[in-house]
N, C-alpha and C positions, 0 to 999 in steps of 0.2 A: 854288755854284749847281748843280753836277753832282749833289750829294747830294740837293738838292730835286727835281731832275728825276727821279732814280731813285726817290725816295719817291713822287712823283706816279704813276709808272708802276705801282709795286707796289700802291698804294692803289686805283687804278682797276681793276686786275686782280682784287683781292680783293673789290671792290664788285660786280663783274659775277658773281663766283662765289657771292655771297650769295643763297640760294634761298628764304629765308623771313624773316619779320620778326624771329625770334629771332636768326638768324645776322647779320641786318642790324644789330641792336643791338650784337652782339659786335664787328662792324666799326667802328661808331661809337666804342665805347670804346677800341679798339685804335689808332685814328688821330686822333680828334678829342676824346677824353676828356682829363681833366686830366693823366693820365700817358700819353696817346697820343703817337704819333710826331711829329705836327705840333706839338703843344704843346711837346714837348721840343726840336724844331728852333727854335721861336721863342725859347726860353730861351738858345740858343746865341749870340744876337745880342750879348750883353754880353761874350762871350769873343773877338770878332773885332776886328781893327784898326779904328780910327775911320773910316778911309776906305771900309771895306767894309760898315759896319753898315747904312747907309740902304738900299743896294741889296738886301742880303740880307733885311733886315726886310720891305721892300716885297714881295719875291718870296715870302717865307714867308706873309705875310698874304694875298696873292693866292691862294696854294695853298690856304690854309684856306677862303677864301671859295668857291673853285671846288669843293672837295670837299664843302662843306656843300650847295651847290646840287645836286651830283651825288647826294648822299644823299637830298635831298628828292625828286628825280625818281625814284630807284630805289625809295624807300618807296612812292610813289604807284603805281608799276608792280606791286609785290608785293601791295599792298592790293587793286588791281584784279583781279589773278589770284586772290586768295583769295575775292573776291566772286563771280567767275565760277564757282569751284568750288562755292560755296554754291548759286548759281542753277542749276547743272547737276544738282542733286538729290542729290549725295553726302551732304549734310547738310540735313535739312529743318528750317529755322529756325522753322517754324510749330509744331513739336511742343512740348508742355509740358515744362518743365524736369524733371530727375530729382528724385525725392523724396529727402529726406535720410533716413539710417538712423534708425530709431526704437529707442530703448533698450528692453530687456526684462529680466525677472527671470532670474537665473542658474538653471540646472536644479536645483541643490541647494536654492536658496531656494524654487523652485516646489514641489519635493517636500516640503520641510519644511512649507510652508503647507498643502499637501494633507493631510499627516498630522495637523497640529494642528487643521485644520478638522474632520476626522472625530472626533477626540477631544473637541473642544469640543461637537459635536453629541451626543456620548455623555455629556456632563455633567462633563468634566474641565476644570478651569481651568488656565491656562498660567502658569508662574512660571519665573524665571531666577535664576541665581546667579553667583558670581565664577568667573572662569577661573583665577585664581591662588588656590589653595586650601591649607588647612591639612592636614597629615598626618592629624590626628584625623578630619576629615570625609571625606577621600578614602579612608582605609584603616581606621583603628581602629574608628570607629563602625559600620563595615560588616563587622566580624569579620575584618579583615585585619590582624592584629597585626604587630609589627615583624619577627618571624621566620616569618611565614606564607609558604609557597612560592608562593602565588598572586600575591604582589607582583612576583615576577620576570617574570611574563607581561605586566605592565603597562608595563615599560620606561620608567621615569619620568624626566621632565625636572625635576630638583631645582633649586631656587634656593639660593644660598649663604648664606641666613639660618640661623643656628645657635642652638640652645638646649641648654645642657649638652653642647656638643660635637657635637650631632646636628642635621642639617638637618630643618626642620619645615615648610617651604613648598615648593610644587611647582605646575607646571601640571597641572590636573586631568586624570586619565586616563579619567574617565567622568563622566556627569552625575548619578550617584547621590548624590554629596555633598549636592546641593540637596534631595534627599528628606529627609535627616536634618535639614538646616536648617529645612525647612518643618514637619516634625513637631515640632521643638522649640518652635515658636511657634504651633502650631495644635492644637486638640483635634479628635478624630474627631467626625463622619465626614469623611473626606478623599478627594477625587478630584482629582488634580493631574497635569499633564504637564510635563516639563522638557526643553526643547530647548537645544542649544548646541554650541559647538566643544569638542573634547577633544584631548589631545596625548599621543603615545606615541613614545618614542625607539626607532624601528625603521626598518629598511631600506625604501625605497620600491620597490614593484613593481606589477604589474597589479591586485592586490587589497589593497594596504596603502599607507597614507600616514602621515606623522608628525603631520599634523593632519587630523581628519575631524569629522563631525557625528553627534550622537546625539539621539534623542528617547526619553525614559523616561516611564513612567507609574506612578502609585502610587495604590492604593485601600485605605483602612483604615476599618473599621467593625465593628460587632458582627455576628457570624454570616457574614462573608464566607467563601466556600468556594472550593475549586479548580474546582468546576463553574462558578461565576460567572466565574472567571478565564478558563477555556477559552471560555465563551460570548462574553465581551467581546473577547478577542483574535481569535477566529474572525471575528466581525463586523468588527473593525478590519481584518484582513487582506483580507477579501472586499471591503470598501469601497475598498481601495487597488488590488487586483489583479483584481477581477471577482467577481461573485456566484457564478460557476460553479466557483471555485477550491476545491479540497479542502485542509483544514488539518490538519497532523499535529503532535502533541505527543509528544516523546520524552525520556526521563529524561536530565538533565544536572546538572552540579554548579556552583553559584555559592555562595560562602561566606555571602552575606547572605540567601539564601532556602533554605527546606526544606519540601517537596521542590522541586527545580528542574527546568526543562524547556527543551528546544530547540524552537523554533517553526519549522515549514517548510510550504511550500505545494507542491502538485503542479506539475510543470513544464508551463508552458503551451504549449511547443513540441511535446513528445512525449506530452502528456496522461498523464504518470506512467509511461510505458512504458520510459523510459531513452534518453537521447541524449547527444550531446557537450556540450550546454549544461549539463546537470545532472550530468555525470560518470557517466552510466549508471545513476544511482540513481532517477531519476524524481521527486526532491524537491529543492527549493531552500530552504536555511535563510535565514530573514529576521530572526531575533532570539532572545533568551533571556528566560525568565520564571520565576516561582516564587512560592510563598507566603512572605511576609516572615518571616524567622527570629524566633522569640520573643526572642532576645537583642537584636536590633535594636530591637524594640518596647520592651523593657524599658529599653534605653539612653536612649531619649528620654522616658521617664516614662510610657509606656502600660502598662496591665495586660494581658499576653498571655493571661491567662485570660478576659478580657472581650473584647478586640479581636483581630481577625485581619485580614490584608490580603494583597494580591498586588502584585507589581511586575513590570515588563517593560521591556526595552530594545531599541531598533532602531537600526541604523546607517543614516543617511539616504542616504549614498552607495550602500550596498548595495541599499536599496529602489529608488533611482533607476536603478541598473544593471539590476535585474531588470525594472522596468517598461518600460524603453526598449531592452533588449537590448544594453547596452554592456558590452564585455568588459574594458576597461582603465580603472581608476579614475583614472589620471593624466590622462585626457582632460578631466576636469572642471576641472583647474587649469592646463592648458597655455596658456590664453588664445588658443586658435585660434578665430577668429570663424567659420570654416567649420563647426566643430563646434557652437559655441554658438548659431548662428542657426537650428539645426534645432528648437529648443525654444521 
């Protein structure tokens, strides 16, 4: 009986200390729940001598009834206090509810759609290809033979499929393989753009990722010249970055084009004068391009004496970084909603 009296004293003290409905529910579980102290006390009846069971059981049930009544009274008090707080104006219950968050496109997806939209308006159709690619399409058909040093710069993810002891399947390192696949199954004239994910085994930093996105374009027809390539890519760059942008082509090397060129736009921050954003050069590189090499055309069954063409490739993350002034590529894939909600 002394234990029940002590339990009642502790329970009422804890009940008075409950300051909100949440703590009140915790009190209920602690004392009146299935594993609460009062329930455990009632289970002790069976361990007592027969002469004491009736009196102890009656007292324990009376304690439970009393505490339940005290709980109901305390709950009413706390609910009244909560309503007074609402009526005092700290919370205006007449306000409309908060709107749920609305999903939106990822900034890389937005940029890719913008790039493909421009190319579609210029007459390029969109095609896609496999991300798990054959060595032939990823390298050999693009004049990157097994011993070509340019293979090293691609840092390839090879799969462990082997033929004659050599691995021949990989995660594609660029979207150019689908240009070969498309040309094998279509006759000129060709105007095609190829978007997609590509993979390279390299360290991640502010400007590099092991997985990123590219958009490439290819045009093949009779009489296509480098002048047409420059005009097409200049219009493409200005559609993305603004009609006032200046576009520069500078000699560069890619095994599957000849001649090759680096494409750059003047820095929109310093207007080409040189600043921190452009490394003091006044220009920002956005991609590479060139006239399709005759060997590539010959490899897909085209007559290079009759047909010419140009190809170009752009990193979607690179374009997004330049358009929005983002300095760290990793922000796109950190899943930080504070960053993503800005787009």
